[in-house]
C-alpha positions in Angstrom: 14.9 21.1 8.9 13.7 24.4 7.4 14.0 26.2 4.0 17.4 27.5 5.1 18.7 24.0 5.6 17.5 22.9 2.2 19.4 25.7 0.5 22.5 24.9 2.5 22.2 21.2 1.6 22.0 22.1 -2.1 25.1 24.3 -1.8 27.2 22.1 0.5 26.6 18.8 -1.4 26.8 20.4 -4.8 23.3 19.3 -5.8 22.8 19.7 -9.6 19.0 19.1 -9.7 16.1 19.4 -7.2 13.2 17.0 -7.7 9.8 17.9 -6.2 7.4 14.9 -5.6 3.8 14.6 -4.7 1.2 11.9 -5.1 -1.9 11.7 -7.2 -5.2 10.4 -5.8 -4.8 6.8 -6.9 -1.3 6.7 -5.4 1.4 7.2 -8.0 4.3 9.5 -7.3 4.5 12.5 -9.7 7.5 14.9 -10.1 9.1 17.8 -11.8 12.7 18.9 -11.6 14.1 22.4 -10.9 17.5 24.0 -11.4 19.0 24.4 -7.9 19.3 28.2 -8.5 15.4 28.4 -8.5 15.2 26.8 -5.0 15.7 29.7 -2.5 14.3 30.4 1.0 11.8 32.8 -0.6 10.7 30.5 -3.4 10.2 27.7 -0.9 8.0 30.0 1.2 5.9 31.1 -1.9 5.5 27.6 -3.4 6.0 26.2 -6.9 3.2 26.1 -9.5 2.0 23.2 -11.5 -1.0 22.1 -13.6 -3.4 20.3 -11.4 -5.8 19.4 -14.3 -3.3 16.9 -15.6 -3.1 14.9 -12.4 -5.5 12.0 -11.8 -8.2 12.9 -9.3 -7.2 16.5 -9.0 -8.6 19.7 -10.7 -10.6 20.4 -13.8 -9.1 22.5 -16.6 -10.8 25.7 -15.6 -9.2 25.6 -12.1 -5.9 24.0 -13.0 -3.3 26.2 -11.2 -2.0 24.6 -8.0 1.1 25.1 -5.8 3.6 22.7 -4.2 5.1 23.4 -0.9 8.2 21.2 -0.2 8.6 19.5 3.2 12.2 20.0 4.2 12.1 17.1 6.5 11.6 14.7 3.6 14.8 15.5 1.7 16.9 12.6 0.4 19.4 12.2 -2.4 18.3 10.2 -5.4 20.3 6.9 -5.6 19.5 6.4 -9.3 20.1 9.6 -11.2 23.4 10.3 -13.0 23.7 13.8 -11.5 23.4 14.6 -7.9 19.7 15.1 -7.4 17.8 16.1 -4.2 14.3 14.7 -3.9 11.8 16.5 -1.7 8.2 15.4 -0.9 5.7 18.2 -1.2 2.2 19.2 -0.1 -0.4 20.6 -2.5 -2.0 24.0 -1.9 -4.8 25.9 -3.5 -3.3 29.1 -4.8 -6.6 31.0 -4.5 -7.5 30.1 -0.9 -4.0 29.5 0.3 -5.3 26.4 2.0 -4.0 22.8 1.8 -5.7 21.0 -1.1 -8.4 18.7 0.2 -7.7 15.9 -2.4 -4.0 15.8 -1.5 -3.6 12.3 0.0 -0.7 13.5 2.1 -2.8 16.2 3.6 -5.6 13.7 4.4 -3.0 11.6 6.3 -1.8 14.7 8.2 -5.4 15.5 9.2 -5.8 11.9 10.4 -2.8 12.3 12.8 -4.3 15.6 14.1 -7.6 14.0 14.6 -6.1 11.1 16.6 -4.6 13.6 19.0 -7.9 15.6 19.2 -9.8 12.5 20.3 -7.7 12.1 23.4 -7.6 8.3 22.8 -3.9 8.3 21.8 -1.2 10.6 20.5 0.6 8.3 18.0 -0.5 5.6 15.5 2.3 3.3 14.3 2.0 1.4 11.0 4.3 -1.4 9.7 3.3 -2.5 6.2 4.7 -5.7 4.6 4.4 -5.1 0.8 4.9 -8.1 -1.5 5.8 -7.8 -5.1 6.8 -9.8 -8.2 10.0 -9.5 -10.2 9.6 -10.4 -13.9 12.1 -10.8 -16.7 9.6 -9.8 -19.4 6.2 -8.3 -19.6 4.0 -7.4 -22.6 0.4 -6.3 -22.7 -1.9 -4.6 -25.1 -5.6 -3.8 -25.5 -7.4 -2.6 -28.6 -10.7 -3.0 -30.4 -9.8 -6.3 -31.8 -7.3 -7.7 -29.3 -6.4 -7.9 -25.7 -3.6 -9.9 -24.1 -0.9 -10.0 -21.5 2.3 -12.0 -21.3 4.6 -12.2 -18.4 7.7 -14.3 -17.8 10.2 -15.1 -15.1 13.3 -17.2 -15.2 12.2 -18.6 -11.9 8.7 -19.6 -13.3 8.1 -23.3 -13.0 6.5 -23.2 -16.4 10.0 -22.8 -17.7 11.3 -26.0 -16.2 11.5 -27.5 -19.7 12.6 -24.5 -21.7 15.9 -24.5 -23.6 18.0 -21.9 -21.9 21.4 -23.0 -23.1 21.6 -24.5 -20.5 18.6 -24.7 -18.3 20.0 -25.4 -14.9 16.8 -26.3 -13.1 16.3 -24.7 -9.7 12.8 -23.3 -10.5 10.5 -23.2 -7.5 7.4 -25.5 -7.8 4.1 -23.7 -7.7 3.3 -22.3 -4.2 6.7 -23.5 -2.9 8.7 -20.3 -3.2 8.7 -19.6 0.5 12.3 -19.4 1.9 14.4 -21.6 -0.4 18.1 -20.7 -0.4 20.0 -19.8 -3.5 20.4 -21.0 -6.2 16.6 -21.8 -6.0 16.2 -18.2 -4.7 17.8 -16.4 -7.6 16.9 -12.9 -6.3 18.9 -12.8 -3.1 21.5 -10.4 -4.2 19.0 -8.1 -5.9 16.8 -7.9 -2.8 19.9 -7.2 -0.7 20.7 -4.3 -2.9 17.2 -3.1 -2.6 17.5 -3.2 1.2 20.8 -1.3 1.2 19.3 1.3 -1.1 16.3 1.7 1.1 18.5 2.2 4.1 20.5 4.8 2.1 17.2 6.7 1.6 16.5 6.6 5.4 14.2 3.6 5.5 14.9 1.0 8.2 14.3 -2.5 6.9 13.8 -5.5 9.2 13.8 -8.6 6.8 13.7 -9.7 3.2 12.9 -13.0 1.6 11.4 -14.9 -1.3 7.7 -15.3 -1.0 5.4 -18.3 -1.8 4.6 -17.8 -5.4 7.0 -19.6 -7.6 7.9 -16.9 -10.1 9.9 -14.1 -8.6 7.6 -13.1 -5.6 9.4 -11.2 -2.9 8.8 -9.4 0.4 10.8 -6.7 2.0 9.5 -5.4 5.4 10.1 -1.9 6.7 10.3 -1.0 10.4 7.1 0.6 11.7 6.7 4.4 11.7 4.1 7.0 12.2 1.2 7.4 9.8 2.4 10.2 7.5 6.1 9.1 7.6 5.1 5.6 6.7 3.1 7.0 3.8 6.2 8.8 2.6 8.3 5.6 3.1 5.9 3.5 1.0 6.3 5.7 -1.9 10.1 5.7 -1.6 9.9 1.9 -1.3 8.0 1.4 -4.5 10.3 3.8 -6.3 13.5 2.1 -5.1 12.5 -1.5 -5.6 11.4 -0.7 -9.2 14.6 1.1 -10.1 17.0 -1.4 -8.5 15.2 -4.1 -10.5 15.7 -2.0 -13.6 19.5 -2.1 -12.9 19.2 -5.9 -13.2 17.2 -5.6 -16.4 14.1 -6.9 -14.6 10.8 -5.3 -13.8 8.8 -5.1 -10.6 5.0 -5.1 -10.3 2.9 -4.5 -7.2 -0.2 -5.8 -8.9 -2.0 -8.0 -6.3 -2.6 -11.0 -8.6 -0.5 -11.1 -11.8 -0.2 -14.9 -12.0 -3.1 -17.3 -12.3 -3.2 -20.3 -9.9 -0.5 -19.0 -7.6 -0.4 -16.8 -4.6 -1.0 -13.1 -5.0 0.8 -10.1 -3.3 -0.7 -8.6 -0.2 0.4 -5.9 2.1 -0.3 -6.9 5.6 -0.4 -3.8 7.8 0.8 -4.0 11.5 -0.7 -1.2 13.6 -0.9 0.0 17.2 -1.9 3.1 19.2 0.3 4.7 21.8 -0.2 7.5 24.4 2.5 9.0 26.5 4.9 6.4 25.4 2.6 3.5 26.4 1.3 0.9 24.0 -2.6 1.0 24.4 -3.0 -2.4 22.7 -1.3 -4.4 25.5 -3.0 -5.9 28.5 -1.6 -9.0 30.1 -4.0 -11.9 30.6 -6.6 -11.3 27.9 -6.8 -13.1 24.6 -3.3 -12.8 23.0 -2.6 -10.1 25.7 -4.9 -7.7 23.9 -6.4 -4.7 25.7 -10.1 -3.7 25.4 -9.0 -0.8 23.2 -7.3 -3.2 20.8 -10.3 -5.5 20.6 -12.6 -2.5 19.9 -10.1 -1.3 17.2 -10.4 -4.7 15.6 -14.2 -4.4 15.9 -14.0 -1.1 13.9 -11.8 -2.7 11.2 -14.1 -5.7 10.8 -17.4 -3.7 10.9 -16.1 -1.3 8.2 -14.1 -3.8 6.3 -16.2 -3.7 3.1 -15.9 0.1 2.8 -12.4 0.1 4.1 -11.2 -2.1 1.2 -12.3 0.6 -1.3 -9.0 2.3 -0.2 -7.0 -0.7 1.1 -7.6 -3.1 -1.9 -8.6 -0.5 -4.4 -8.2 -2.3 -7.8 -10.2 -4.8 -9.8 -7.1 -7.0 -9.7 -7.3 -6.9 -5.8 -10.2 -9.3 -5.9 -8.4 -11.9 -8.0 -6.3 -12.2 -4.8 -9.1 -12.0 -2.2 -10.5 -15.4 -3.0 -10.6 -18.7 -0.9 -7.2 -20.5 -0.9 -3.8 -19.0 -1.7 -3.5 -17.9 1.9 -5.9 -15.0 1.2 -7.2 -13.3 4.3 -10.9 -13.1 3.4 -12.5 -14.2 6.7 -13.9 -11.3 8.7 -12.6 -12.7 12.0 -9.5 -12.2 14.2 -7.1 -14.8 15.4 -3.7 -14.9 17.1 -2.2 -17.3 14.6 -4.6 -18.0 11.7 -3.4 -16.3 8.5 -6.7 -16.7 6.6 -8.3 -14.3 9.2 -8.5 -10.7 8.2 -6.9 -9.6 11.5 -4.1 -11.6 13.0 -2.4 -11.0 16.3 1.3 -11.8 16.1 2.6 -13.8 19.0 6.3 -14.0 18.1 7.1 -11.8 21.1 5.4 -11.4 24.5 6.9 -7.9 24.8 4.5 -5.1 25.7 6.1 -2.8 23.1 5.7 -5.4 20.4 1.9 -5.9 20.9 0.1 -5.0 17.8 -2.5 -6.2 15.3 -2.1 -7.1 11.7 -4.8 -6.2 9.1 -4.0 -8.7 6.3 -6.6 -7.8 3.6 -4.8 -4.7 2.1 -2.5 -5.0 -0.9 0.3 -2.9 -2.3 -1.7 -1.3 -5.1 -3.2 1.1 -2.5 -2.3 4.7 -1.8 -0.6 4.3 1.6 -1.7 7.8 2.9 -5.4 7.0 2.2 -5.2 3.4 3.3 -3.4 4.0 6.6 -5.6 7.0 7.4 -8.8 4.9 6.6 -7.7 2.0 8.8 -7.0 4.3 11.7 -10.3 6.0 11.3 -12.2 2.7 11.3 -10.2 1.5 14.4 -10.9 4.7 16.3 -14.6 4.4 15.4 -14.5 1.0 17.0 -12.9 2.3 20.2 -15.3 5.3 20.3 -18.4 3.2 19.9 -17.1 0.0 21.7 -17.6 -2.2 18.7 -17.1 -5.8 19.7 -15.8 -8.1 16.9 -16.9 -11.7 16.5 -15.2 -14.1 18.9 -11.6 -15.0 17.8 -11.2 -18.3 16.0 -8.0 -20.3 15.9 -9.3 -23.1 13.6 -8.5 -23.6 10.0 -11.2 -21.3 8.6 -11.1 -23.1 5.2 -12.0 -26.4 6.8 -15.0 -25.5 9.0 -18.2 -27.5 9.1 -20.9 -25.8 6.9 -23.0 -24.6 9.8 -20.0 -23.0 11.4 -18.6 -21.6 8.1 -22.0 -19.9 7.6 -21.4 -17.8 10.7 -18.1 -16.3 9.4 -18.6 -13.4 7.1 -16.2 -12.8 4.2 -14.7 -9.8 2.4 -16.6 -8.6 -0.8 -15.7 -10.3 -4.1 -15.2 -7.2 -6.4 -14.2 -3.6 -6.5 -17.7 -2.6 -7.5 -19.0 -4.2 -4.2 -16.5 -2.4 -2.0 -17.2 0.9 -3.8 -21.0 0.4 -3.2 -20.1 -0.2 0.5 -18.1 3.0 0.7 -21.0 5.0 -0.7 -23.2 3.7 2.1 -20.7 3.6 4.9 -18.2 6.5 5.1 -19.4 8.7 8.0 -16.5 7.3 10.2 -14.1 8.7 7.6 -15.6 12.2 7.7 -14.9 12.7 11.4 -12.5 15.6 12.0 -12.9 16.5 8.4 -10.1 13.9 7.6 -11.8 12.6 4.5 -14.2 15.0 2.9 -17.4 14.2 0.9 -15.7 15.6 -2.2 -12.8 13.1 -1.7 -15.2 10.2 -1.3 -17.3 11.3 -4.3 -14.2 11.8 -6.5 -12.8 8.4 -5.5 -16.0 6.7 -6.3 -16.4 8.4 -9.6 -12.8 7.8 -10.7 -12.8 4.1 -9.7 -16.1 3.4 -11.3 -15.6 5.1 -14.6 -11.8 4.5 -15.1 -11.5 1.0 -13.6 -14.7 -0.9 -13.0 -16.4 0.1 -16.3 -13.1 -0.2 -18.2 -12.9 -3.9 -17.2 -16.7 -4.5 -17.4 -17.0 -3.4 -20.9 -14.1 -5.3 -22.5 -14.2 -9.0 -23.6 -11.9 -11.1 -21.4 -9.4 -13.3 -23.3 -10.7 -16.4 -21.6 -14.2 -15.7 -22.8 -13.0 -16.7 -26.2 -12.0 -20.1 -24.9 -15.4 -20.5 -23.2 -17.8 -19.2 -25.7 -16.3 -18.7 -29.2 -17.8 -22.0 -30.5 -21.3 -21.5 -29.1 
């Protein structure tokens, strides 16, 4: 599509509002809405101004003016607004230089795709994320000088098995037994199906949906794989759609990795593969799990750079409540064709050459998809370019190894602060092809340290009162 097609769409479908969308550095969609009469071929070519100093991770106040340029190929009609609204995803441009804005996450993803082609290794990278999320019936939280608390509730929560619900009909999944029960135990079947239908209406192919392991409203909806930038776009649509469908049911969705103590957290396992000339470069019959040398080197890059990679793939303090032993958490820096506690798993459901891929399991859905997908690909390409061999694959229960064997298996870091320190030391692989810039790395580190790490570090934790108040 081009600008002319957008204008025609607005006219032919009697669009009453045009919504321009872009993403801030941490990964939240931002938007403003224009009268359709303002969206013309010439205005699309000239761009639309906004205040970049009010966007997280963007400009300072003395350089606030920025431009949005809509990408006509991303148009979709909003399924939730009362009036017919056309949504368009945009790129951010510096109005002074006329160049794409280096801190625009979508532009970083676009540069990553161009860099892939320039290497000659492959021409296409496919990504298939599996975001998990929780659906709650109530959420309250507050933080002040003299208080700090949160409260979440789900009708499915096993903690409500004895609550007077007039009547309480039972059918509440036991802790860590939420995987695959049929209704009425799975009370969210119809809501998830509506989510899927709405995703498909917005142009997102969906493969499967189901209840997840955690007892209180944990769900998974898996999108069909797509190219890097397009999957970054789709992940933002996905988050927008599942949240708004849940709102129709008077429920709320969170993509926090670990909102519930002592139950499974939400990950976002990311399937990925490289292709060239229509051929899957990760397949070679006869090797371990039919993996090619390129695939093994790609895994080597992911595992070598895992600590710094998680600064973009598991980028919140809450991410490291999930990445702990147990709860099926993928914390072991190893690869395996079946073991789900390994950071990299090789699915073996199908022997098809086209289906051969690897699954990096440590990311979670709090990430900015554009940055996370780009960073993963850059780490994998570094592995191929430098022939980085990963540790030998292991198909044992990694939580039940003998001590001397366990000591040989490295683990993911235990905090956001640790992965940010790792990123500060290990980021040259991200700078190749000018995909990530030093300015982006420095801005990310400063934002995460000052706004998140320090914000948590400086506040008393509610449980500290239970531990220490009487000392």
